[in-house]
N, C-alpha and C positions, 0 to 999 in steps of 0.2 A: 503534860509529853505528848508527842502524835511515836506514831509505828516506825519516823527512821531514827530515834534516840530512844525503839525500845530493843536493846543489846542479850538481851534473855525474854526467861517465859517470865520470869518474877518480874521484870519493869514491867508487859503484859497484865500480870495480875494487878500493879498498883493504879495501871488505869481500869482495869475492870473495877476495879471495889469504888474509886472516885466515881465511876459513871453509872455503878448499879443502886439503886434504892436494898434499904437493907433483907427487905425478904431476897428479894433476887441472890444478891453474893452470898447470902448466908443459905442460899440451897442448894447453889454451887461451889461455895469450900470446903461447906463446915462436913463435919464427919459426923459419928455415933460416940452419945451418953459422951464419954468424957474425953475424944478424939488420944487414946489413948496408939490404937491404928491409926489413925489421920498421921500423929506423926512420925511410930514409929518408924513408916513407909517411909518415908524422911531418913530418919538414922540409921537404919538399915545401910543403907548408900552409901554413908556414911566411913559402914568400917570396914570397908572392903578396902584396895589401895589398891594401885596398877602393879605389874612392873615389865617397863616398856623394856628395848631392845636398843641399839643405835649404830649408826653406822649399816642401812640395813638399805636400798632402792627402791622408796617409793611412790616413787612418782606415777605410776601404774594405776597407783592406788582404786579401787573404787567400789561403793554404797553398796550396789543392787544386790541382791537375793530376789534366785529363783521360789515361787512357789505355788508346787501345782501345775505347773509346764505354765502358768506364765510370773515377768520379769518385772518388779516394781524398783522405784529410784532407791528406795532405799527402807533398809531392813524396821519398819514400822509406821506402820498408822495408824489412824483416827480410830478411837471407841468408841459405842455406843454411849451417850447421852441421854438422859430422860427431859425432857419438857427445856430440849434447849434454847425455843423458840422463845422463849425471853430471854437477849443476853446478844439478838439484834433478830431482827425481820426478817421472816425463815431460815432460819438458822441454821437448817436444817438443807434445802439448795443448800446456803452457798457450805459449810464443812464439804458436800459429795465432792462443790466447783474445786474446792485448794485442795482436794486431797487430789483429784482427778489431776486437773496443775503439775502438784506433784511430784505423781507419778505413783500416789502407791493407796493402800484398799480407803473405804472409808467405811464402817460399820453403822446402821442406822437402827434408834433405837425404835422399838415398839409404844416410846409411848415422847412418838413427838408433834408435832404441832400441823406436821405440814401429807396430808397422803401421801405412799406411802409408792404410786405410781409418779405423781407428781415428780418426789424425788427423786426414782430413775431415770424418768426423760430427762428432766433437764439439767440432773447436776454429772454425765456419763464416769466416763470410770469403772475402775471396780466397783462394786456395794456388794457389801456381803446387808443380814436383816438379822437383827438381832433377836428372840421371841422370848415375850413374856404369856406362860403359859398355865393358863389357869385347868383341871377338873372335867373343865367343860369344854370336852373333845370336838363337838360342834365348834361352838363360835372358834375355837384352836383349828380346824382343820379348813372353817372362813376363810385364816388371818393369812395360815401358809399356803392357802389355792393360791388369793393374792399374790402374796409376795415371791410367788414363783412364774404366776405367770407376767408380773412386771418385770423382771428375766435377774431375779436376787442370781448370786452365785456361791453363795453361800450359804449357810441357816447358823445364830448360834445361836441355841438356848442357856437364858440363864439363868441358877438351879441355886443359887443362893440368897432366892427370898425367897421359904417359906411363910414366912411373917416379917412384916415390914422393920427395917433397921431403925431402933429406940433413939431419931435426931430434936433434940431438946428442942432449938430452935425453932423448926419450922414451927411446935405447935403453939411458941413462946409469939411467932410471927404471925399465929395466924394460915401460915399457907396451904392453898386446895388447891386442887386443881380439879375444877372447871380454874382460873386464879377471878378472883375476885378482890378489888384494891378498901377491904374500911377506916375507918374514923384515921385511924394513927397511921395506914399503908398509903393514902392516899394522899398524905401530908405528906409522905415523906418522897412518895412519885413526883410531888411538883418542887423539890426542894431537889431533883432533876432531870429540868423537863428531855433533855437528853435521849435522857430512857424512855421517857412517856412518851414524849410525839414521836418518838423516833424505832419504838419497840411496840411498846404495852396497842396503843390509839389507830397505832396503824394495824393489826393486827384489826386489830377488833372494827376500823371496815374494812377490813379486806375478804373475814374469817369469821367475824365478832370475835368472841369473849374464848385469851385463849384456853387450847382444851383438844386432849387426844384425838388425833382422825384418825388412826393405826388401827383401835380397838373396839369393835362394840360389847353390848351384850346383849342377852332376851332378859324382857324386864316381861312375863306377862303376856311372849306372843310380839314382844312392840322390841328390836332391834335397834339402840338407844346408846350415847358413846359415856362409856363410864364418868363417876367421880374415880376423885385418887382412890378414895377407901375403899370402892365397890372396885375400880382396876384390884385391887390387890387381894381378893378375894377368891380362895380357892384353892391356896397353893402349897398349903400342909399335908396333903392327901394324895400327894404329886410323888411317882417313885421310877425304878428305871422301868416295870412296864409300859409308863407311858412315853419313859425313855423311847423302848422299842416298838412300842408304836407308831412315835412320830417318824423313827428312821423307816419306818416301811412308810413314810409317808409320801417322802421329802427324798427326792431322786439323788440330789446333789450334794456338794460339800457339806458336813454335818458335824459341828462344833459344841462343847459342852462346857459352859464360863459358869468361872465360878471354885475347881479346882482349887485342892491346897496340902492334901495329900495324893503323896502314893498308891494307895488302895482307892481312891477315888476317881482316880489315872486311869489304873489296870480293866475298872468297869465298868468306863468307860469306850478304853479297846476292847474290851470282849462283846460289849456291845453296839457295837458296829461306828463310834464313831468317827471321822477321821482328823478328827484332833479335839483340842485342849486348849482353852483359855485359865492360865496360871493369876486366879483372881481374890480379891480379899473387897471388892469392891466399894475399893479409894477407900475404904477408913470406913464407909455407912453403914454395913449391916452390925458383924458381932465384934465390937468393940472390946481390942482384948484376942484375935481377928492373926495368926504368922502374917507378917507380912513377903509376901509374892517372891519378894527375889531370894530370901532364906529356903523358902521351903522347896524354890528350882531346883536347883544339884540333882537332890533325892529324886524328886517325880523325872526328868532327864534320863535320869538313872536306869532308872524303871520302864521308862514310857516309848523316848525318848526316837528306836527303833520299829517303830506300831505307830507311832503316835505323830503331827505334827506340832506344836506348843509354841504356844503365844504366852504373855503374860500384860497385866497391863497391875496398873495401883502406884503412885506415887512419881511414876516418870515425869521431870521437869528440866532435868542436862541430857546430851550428849552419851557426856561417861556413862548416863543412869545409862543409858538403851544397850552399850559397846560392852556395861559392865554384864544386863542379863543375855548377851548373847553370846560372851564365855561361857557363860554355866547353864549353857543349853537351847539355852531361847532359840526361836526360828524367828519369829519376830516378835515385835515390840506393839503395842498401843497405846497413846497417849490419850487424856477423854479433857478433861477442865484445862489443861495447855493452851490449844487449839478452842476452847468456849472463853479462857481470858484473849486470844488474838479477837472472834469474832468477837466480843467487848467489844477490845479497842480498835476493829479497823471495820467490822462486816467477814467476807467473802476474802477477799484483800488481807485484813490483821490475822485471818485464819492461816493464808496461805502466807504470811511473813515463819509461823509461830513453826510452821514445820521447815520453812527452808531455816532458821536458823536453829532445827535440830539438828539439820544436814548435816550445816556447815559444824557445826558442835562436833558429827559422831564423824565427819570425814579428817576434822584437828585432832582429834584420838587415836583414831586408826594410827596413821603417819606418821605419831610421836610414840606410839605404840610397836613403832614398825613390821607396821601389820597393810599385807595389798589389796584384802579380801576380808571379806566377812566370815567365808569358809576358814579361813586359818587365826579364826581365836578361841581361847580355850581356856582350860583353866591353869594352862601354867604367862598365863598373863597379868592374874589378879591373886591378892595375898591377903587372909583376911586379918582382922584387928583385933579380937571379942572387946578388948578395952576401953576399946575408943567411942564414946556414948552420946554423941551426936550434941557437945554440949552448947554449943551456937545454934542451934534449935528451940533447945529449954530454956535458953537465955531470951531468944524473943518472947516464947509464948503462943498461948495460943487465947488468948479468950481477955475480954473487957472484963470492970469493975462487975458489972449490968449482968452477966452470962456472954456477950455476943460476942460474932469471929468477928475480930480483930486483923488477922497475918492467919494464916495456914502451908503448911509448906507443899 
């Protein structure tokens, strides 16, 4: 299957699954522990039905949305995705360029394989920087200062990772950054020559072993690039005092990512945040956490007049995006969807994913009888708690050996 035959995000996912070795696909598609939250992120959408109106003139409908004085061509953007360089060469640049071409914002992850300065210079468009912050404020300040000098428009602090999620498939695959292929993974890599030559070896020749390029640590007075294990250290100590420190350091828009309760959303507002991301980290952290679409209405009711509300985790269709907008989100962000596209076709594949979602959003709005994003509200939805997403459960998640076969 090539891009012209990919009619939805799941078609792109199937291409990605065929092209990637298991170590890369499992890291992209998998969640934490038993994937309960990963599955529920999709099943929760199936319990929401639309209430369409008919004989409404929708000939002048528009997907455009305004946010902090900027107008975007669609009410969604690209979420931060760590280690995206595993899926296409220079993926962080490719994703940024695709977002710019689509007229939507792009959030670059701290865990990028490409230096932020190069992404900012080469990608263009509206770019935000996602910050993984440790208690080492000297290291954090260096990183934030780099983002400010590079010209990023907003800073997104991810807060739902005091410890790493229990992603057992990564341990089974001996996944680590800097990426090293052991004997088993090397054989799997040889069985995927397009990925081995076009992504891994090309990155190796260009910038060395795939590693984090936007984070450093001070080890005995020497500044070095951390391993994945070192990257995760010293987050258990973070609290709202550290956020207050960051608020004073960063003069532009500042958002908090990982909010799942109205109480934390209110604290974000009290501490000077400009916006929040309602997110469960794509089902990759706390297995059993609620789906963002379930808690979104309560959070929007509590802080919607004080903060801009973004939401991510589990979005695969334009209909999912419209449902979130109707429940109070200002903008939706997608992560795996555009990585599936980037795996399938680089920058063109990521742009294809965005255009698929644009088309779906436009179609759903027309069928609902809506001309603009601002018209969407709870009146366009009906909730059915008896729908349990049987179709997802029937498809299953795991192979017999515990690996990822298919995810939502």
